C-alpha positions as CSV (number, residue, x, y, z in Angstrom):
1,M,99.4,132.9,107.1
2,V,98.7,129.3,108.1
3,H,98.0,127.0,105.2
4,V,96.3,123.6,105.9
5,A,96.4,120.7,103.4
6,E,96.1,116.9,103.3
7,V,99.5,115.2,102.9
8,L,99.5,113.7,99.4
9,V,101.0,110.4,98.5
10,N,104.1,111.9,96.9
11,E,104.7,114.0,100.0
12,R,104.6,111.3,102.6
13,A,108.3,110.5,102.9
14,R,109.2,114.1,103.2
15,A,106.4,114.9,105.8
16,L,107.1,112.0,108.2
17,P,110.3,113.3,109.9
18,E,108.6,116.6,110.6
19,L,105.5,114.9,112.0
20,L,107.6,112.8,114.2
21,R,109.5,115.9,115.4
22,L,106.1,117.3,116.7
23,V,105.3,113.9,118.2
24,A,108.6,113.9,120.1
25,L,107.9,117.4,121.3
26,E,104.4,116.4,122.5
27,R,105.8,113.2,124.1
28,G,108.3,115.2,126.1
29,R,105.9,117.9,127.2
30,V,105.0,117.7,130.9
31,G,101.3,117.2,131.4
32,T,100.5,116.2,127.8
33,L,96.8,115.2,127.6
34,L,97.4,113.0,124.5
35,N,98.0,109.3,124.4
36,V,101.0,109.8,122.1
37,Q,101.5,106.8,119.7
38,E,104.6,105.2,118.4
39,P,106.0,106.3,115.0
40,A,104.5,103.3,113.1
41,F,101.0,104.6,114.0
42,Y,101.7,108.0,112.3
43,E,103.3,106.2,109.3
44,R,100.0,104.2,108.9
45,M,98.0,107.5,109.1
46,L,100.2,108.8,106.2
47,G,99.5,105.5,104.3
48,D,96.3,103.8,103.6
49,G,95.2,103.8,107.2
50,G,93.9,107.3,107.1
51,A,94.4,110.9,106.0
52,T,96.9,113.3,107.6
53,F,96.5,117.1,107.5
54,I,99.3,119.5,108.1
55,A,99.3,123.2,109.0
56,V,102.3,125.1,107.6
57,E,103.4,128.7,107.8
58,D,106.4,130.0,105.9
59,G,107.6,126.5,105.2
60,R,107.4,125.5,108.9
61,L,105.2,122.7,110.2
62,L,103.0,124.1,112.9
63,G,100.8,121.1,113.5
64,F,99.1,118.0,112.1
65,A,96.0,116.0,112.7
66,C,94.6,112.7,111.4
67,L,91.3,111.5,110.1
68,A,90.6,107.8,109.9
69,G,87.7,105.8,108.5
70,R,85.5,102.9,109.6
71,E,88.5,100.6,110.2
72,S,89.4,102.8,113.2
73,V,85.9,103.0,114.7
74,H,86.6,101.1,118.0
75,P,83.9,98.6,119.2
76,F,83.1,100.9,122.2
77,W,81.4,103.2,119.7
78,S,78.8,100.5,118.6
79,P,76.1,101.3,121.2
80,H,76.3,105.0,120.3
81,L,76.2,104.4,116.5
82,D,73.2,102.1,117.0
83,R,71.4,104.7,119.1
84,L,72.2,107.5,116.6
85,G,71.2,105.3,113.7
86,V,74.5,105.7,111.9
87,D,76.2,103.0,109.8
88,R,79.8,102.3,110.9
89,S,80.9,102.6,107.2
90,R,79.8,106.2,107.2
91,T,81.7,107.1,110.3
92,G,85.1,108.8,110.6
93,V,87.4,109.2,113.6
94,L,89.3,112.3,114.5
95,I,92.7,111.2,115.7
96,H,95.4,113.3,117.3
97,A,95.8,117.0,116.7
98,I,99.3,117.9,117.6
99,V,100.3,121.5,117.5
100,D,103.8,122.9,118.1
101,P,103.7,124.5,121.5
102,A,105.1,127.7,119.9
103,A,101.9,127.9,117.8
104,H,99.4,127.3,120.5
105,G,96.6,129.9,120.6
106,R,96.9,130.9,116.9
107,G,94.0,128.9,115.5
108,V,96.1,126.0,114.2
109,G,93.9,123.4,115.9
110,R,90.7,125.0,114.6
111,A,92.1,125.1,111.0
112,L,93.0,121.5,111.2
113,L,89.6,120.6,112.5
114,V,87.8,122.5,109.7
115,A,90.0,120.8,107.1
116,R,89.2,117.3,108.6
117,M,85.5,118.0,108.7
118,A,85.5,119.2,105.1
119,A,87.4,116.1,104.0
120,A,85.1,113.8,105.9
121,R,82.1,115.4,104.2
122,G,83.9,115.1,100.8
123,R,84.4,111.4,101.5
124,G,80.6,110.9,102.2
125,L,80.9,110.4,105.9
126,D,77.8,111.2,108.0
127,L,79.3,111.2,111.5
128,L,82.7,112.1,113.1
129,V,83.7,110.8,116.5
130,S,86.5,111.6,118.8
131,T,87.8,110.8,122.3
132,V,89.4,113.5,124.4
133,D,91.0,113.6,127.8
134,P,88.5,115.2,130.2
135,D,91.1,117.6,131.4
136,N,91.8,118.9,127.9
137,A,89.5,121.9,128.1
138,A,90.9,123.6,125.0
139,C,90.2,120.6,122.8
140,L,86.7,120.0,124.3
141,G,85.9,123.6,123.8
142,L,87.1,123.5,120.2
143,L,85.1,120.4,119.4
144,E,81.9,121.5,121.2
145,G,82.1,124.9,119.5
146,A,82.2,123.0,116.2
147,G,79.0,121.2,117.0
148,F,80.3,118.0,118.6
149,R,78.2,116.6,121.5
150,R,79.4,114.7,124.5
151,L,78.0,111.2,124.6
152,E,79.7,109.8,127.7
153,T,82.9,109.8,129.7
154,R,84.5,106.3,130.2
155,R,87.7,104.3,130.2
156,V,88.7,103.2,126.7
157,Y,91.4,101.5,124.7
158,S,93.9,99.0,125.9
159,A,95.6,101.7,127.9
160,N,92.3,102.0,129.9
161,V,92.5,105.8,129.8
162,L,89.6,108.1,130.8
163,R,88.1,109.9,127.8
164,V,85.1,112.0,126.8
165,L,83.4,110.5,123.8
166,L,82.1,113.1,121.3
167,A,80.2,112.9,118.0
168,R,79.3,115.4,115.3
169,D,76.6,114.8,112.6
170,L,77.9,115.9,109.3
171,A,74.7,115.3,107.3
172,G,72.6,117.8,109.3
173,A,72.2,119.2,112.7
174,P,74.2,117.8,115.6
175,R,72.6,114.6,116.9
176,S,71.8,114.0,120.5
177,A,72.3,110.5,122.0
178,D,69.5,111.2,124.5
């Protein structure tokens, strides 16, 4: 059975090598749809820069995903937050869900999403946002099935990558940006 939990402060040093093993697997995967970051990024997510959730089965790491707060809400979100009437300080960002290819199709990504949404609600966040490669049908389907709504598709970040911008209201019904 898959168990999902937030990595606690005293577990960070032990968790990092396993997280980086999955990052390396994803980086080496042909056709990856993630903008895989450098190890220092994931170290920050394990520190005060966010929260990292892991999915484990029989002691083996199957996947991980990050949740960041307002400090990670990129300025390109501002017009959407204004239109939705949401304060940046009450917005969280879903960052990277990386699942071991051997565990694809087993609900690991969904379990990580559910855990991050529950944690965001517990932290008093009203809105979650995410960017997804438009060719990542699995991730788009997962997020839309969980109530996320597409806001727009545009080029973002310093890498100028094409991404679908999605948002999910945690305080009530999913909001529409229309």
